[in-house]
Structure formats: C-alpha cells, structure tokens
N, C-alpha and C positions, 0 to 999 in steps of 0.2 A: 501491498500500500506505499502514498505515496497525498503528498500535498496538493493541492492546485489552489492556483492561484488569481482573484477575480478580477477580474479586466475594473468593473468599476470603483471598487474601493477598496483591493490593493489586501485584504486579507484571506486569512487561510480562510479554505471553502469547508476540507475538511483534513483533520491532524491524523498521521501515527501515528507510531511508538514512539518515544520520545526522541531515542538517538537521533532521527530525522526529521524533529520538528528543529534543532539544532540546527541542520544542513541545511532547514528550507531557510529561515530566518537566519542566516551567514550570508547564503548566492542573496537571501530580499532584500536585505539591508548592505550590502559591501559597500565600499564608500560613501554612504547615508552618514558617518559620524559629523558629528554638532566636530568647526574648526574652533584651536580655539587662537586667541588676539594672538597678535606674530610678538615676539619677544627679542629682546633688548639687547642686543650682544655690545658690551663696552656701555662706553656711554656718550655715545653715540645715541642720535636721532636720523633717520638715514631721510635726511633733505627730499620730495621729489615734485611738490606740488606749492608748497611755501604757504600751506594750506594748515591751518589745527583749529582740536572743540576744547574748551571749557570748559564745564558742569559743574554744579556743586549742590548737594542737598534731596542727588536721587534715589534719596530711604518714600517708602509708601506706607501714606495716613492709615498710622494705627487704629484699634479696633477700640483703642482707651482713649485718644480723639473723638471723640461720639460728637464732638460738637465740629467738624472739619468737615468739610466737603470730601471726597478721596479723590485720589491725584494718578488711579492709575492712566485713567486716559491719558492726560498730560503729559506721564512719563515718556508712557509710550509715545506720547507723538512734538516730543524731545529727541527722540537719539533715536527712532525711523530715520530722518531727512539726513541725524550725522550719519550712520549708516550707506548711507544712498550714493553723498557726496564725496566719502573714503577720504577722510581726512588724512593726511601724513599720524596724527596722533590724536588722543583722548586724552588730559583731563581731566581728571575727577577730585576735584578738591573736597574729597570730604565728605560723609558721611550718603554711603553705598546703599545701608538699608536701614531701618527705626532699632536694630537690636543686632546687634553683632554676634551676639554670643546663639540665636538662633539659626539652626540648619533650616530649620522655616522660610527663615526671613534671606534668607544666601541663596537658596534655590526658587523665592523670586526674584532678586537678582541678575541670576544666571541667566533667566529667562530673559527678564530685559535686555537683557546682553549679548541675547543672539545673535541679532541682527549683524554687530560690529563684531563674531566672534565669524560671520558667514562673511561678512566683507572684510575680516583680517586685517582693523584697525584697530592698532595696537592700544593699549591704555596704560596713562600715567593713575596710578590713583592713591590716596595720598586719606587715614584715617581721620576719620570725625566724629564726634566727641559718642555717636551716635555707635559705630561701629566696631566702639569695644565694647559695647553691652552689658549686662548684667554683673556678665561673667568672665574677666578678661583676660582669661584662658585660651578658651574655647571659641572666644571672640577672637583674639588673633592668628590663632589655627584656620579657622574658617577664612580668613581674607589673602594670608601669607600661600594659601596650599591657591588660592587661583592668581596669584602674581607675584609666582616663584623667585623672577625676577628680579625682583625688590634683596632677595636676600636678606626677609627677617630687617630689615634698615629702616626706621622709622622717618630718611629723614633720606633724599639725593637729587642728586645735579645730572644734567645730562643736559648736551651741548646740542641749534637744531640750528644750520644753514651760522646766519653770522646771530644768534642768539643762545647768551649763556644759562640755564631753566636748572633755578635751585628749590626743591620742593621742600616744606618741612611740615612737620607734624606740631602745632604746635598749641597738642593737648596736654601740657604742664603735667598737670595737677596726674597727668596716667600715665605717660615716656617714663622708663627707667632707668634708673638710676647713672648710667653709662653718656 
C-alpha cells in the first residue's frame, strides 16, 4: 500500500504502513524548509542596495492589556513590505516579543518573521525590556537561539558601506555585570 497525494489539497488520501508515511512526507516537503535569516560573517554587512530598515516594539498586544486594541494586523502590515523590499538588513531595536521567557510568544515572532526569512533579510536585533521576560535565563536562551550570530553578546557593531553602526542593549538593570 502507499499514500496518494490529492491534487486539490496536497494532503494524503490514504496512508499505509508508518514507515511509508515518513517517506511520503519527506518526498512531499523536500526543499520546503523555512529559510533562515542570513547570518553575518564578521563585522561587515554586505552593502548591496544601500537600503536598510529599522523597527522596534514588534511585540504582540498581551491579553493582560485588555484595554488596548490588538496590533496583530499592524505588525503583519509592517513586516510584509519590508520583506517585499528585501533591504540589506533589518535592525529590530528591542521588544521582539511581549514576554521573552514564553516559548509561545517566540513562536508568534517566528511566524511574524517568516516573510523576512523567506526573503533572506538579515536581522540585527537588540534586546528590549519585554524580551527579558519574567525569567531571564529562558528568555535569553530563546533570543540567542534565534540569533546565534550575536554570540551571546548584548552589544555589537557592524560596518555597512560608509556607516559604522553600534548596537547597545540599554537595559542596564538586566545586563550581566561584565
């Protein structure tokens, strides 16, 4: 027995032995992995078009903020054109998520950033107060897992064409002593 893929939905019509299911899924989704943002090698940003974008406060509206209007649609409306324009890089100056220690909130950021990843837009992020979350250690683990090119640093610098850029985490009360 084997699994057949329907033309309309792309979903299996019937599945057989479990080993075959994995084979079918691998064939079906081969090459469909989500692209990750380009990582930076060294201290220079590749200067292509002379265009970059800077945003901040991408965190979603929390359920605890019941008096505020949800900003879900506006967040997508902000990110989508950036992905379409594909600038040389995107700087996010803090507050990527509402609560940095929440895996759910980071999954929401991942979903929001998917168009940027597909467009291969490099992201240079800074930690904001929300990104530290309630529990600092898991919050930083979530952040640096997504941005390994930062090497666990809370500050970094980059050269972009004629510009020298310095990115500083200004959350003084949350920074490590070093």
